[in-house]
C-alpha angles and dihedrals in degrees: 000000000000093000090056092051098046096094091055093043092054092046089052093048092048090050090051092049091050091047094049090046091049092053099040103035087032093066095048091047088051090050088052093051090048096055108132112220093203098056116059093178090056092050094049093052092045092051091046090053092061099031099098094045115030099086096045092049089068088062087082093058090051089050093049093049090045092054089048092051097045102035098033108024094160091056090045091055093050094047092047093047096047097040100037096121099044089043089055091048089051091052090048087055093046092048091047091053092050093050095045093047092056097039094050087062091057101033095066091152130071091316096064096084088054092057092047089054089051092049090052090046092050091050092050092048093049092048094048092047093050093049093048092049089051090055094048091046092053088048091055093245094290108150110213132133090260095050092045091051088046090052092048087054094051087049091057090044091052093051089048091050094048092048088048094054091038091055090047090051090053091050087054096046103033142055141204123012094353092056089051090049091050092047092054094048091045091052092054092044091048092058093044086050092049090051091049090048093052092046090050091049088053097046099038100068090042089059096042123045095194091054091052090051093052094045099047103035125085136283091014091056089068090056094046091048091055093056098063090037092057092039090054091048093052094046092054092048092049091044092054090050093047090049091059098045124162091057118194111272087000088272119190092357086161093071098088095048095044089047092051091049090051089051091054090047093052093049092050089049091053089048092050092048091049096054110023127155090024118097088192109030114249094354116058132025122213093243092053095047100042125112125248115295092244092053091048093051089052093050092042092063089046091052092045087061100038096043096063091041091057093044090047096053092042092055091043091052094050092047093051093049097038119135134045121334117255126216115288116235132174126212 
């Protein structure tokens, strides 16, 4: 019974890892993109707000890729072969972020603005690369003018989404002028994200006939209709909150971040419904790409140990460093 369900279980685990990565590393990528070069005090506080978390957030990306490699090696080979260049560009962006983050702490003289610019550039490169790869993945790695334009659209949408959740994170973690600055940027990014989402929802079924059938046939159409409806409702609620920042006594400052996380969850749910049980849309199904049952059982017990540990230390770190961000100082 368990053996038959293993392909679905690993697909679910990989989806959860991708979702948590998009939320957690998404906000710190967004914070990086938002760094204002003309306000050092803003930059210091923004960096301090993600300092205890940003490196650990990338663990979820490693976990998702690890599950893909071990549970669906055939799919991993195809993804790596087709997405080698954008994946390398993404890694360059992530490495640039890591180097710049550490060096800005040591270059507290005239070189610090340079490392802040490189941190922002690395965050933008990583976000654009991830969005582009998502578009090509959805397109089944078919390189045509239409799929490339679609992937560029998803790249813009990914940047807007990360800036949106990054701004929401800053509303949660900061106060005063910086909180107002973050709220304004998050509002603009939210509407750009919404426009990108609508455009993707229009183009996607036109590119993929099977997606169109799932979206516009009953009873699935009722489920699909609920997703944009809920997303629109959440976006309006969050937008109204951001519009009124600062709120008296900073009441319910968690609303924008929780709302952004909910939007990400609904989007992934719609994505999963559109393409399940494919591990590569339109090309490779999970049951055809899955490893041998004995290998999956071995990995399953390993994941059963590792997954709770990662969740545990993630919750612990966010609990320890909860509350508003204090001023960043170097000694």
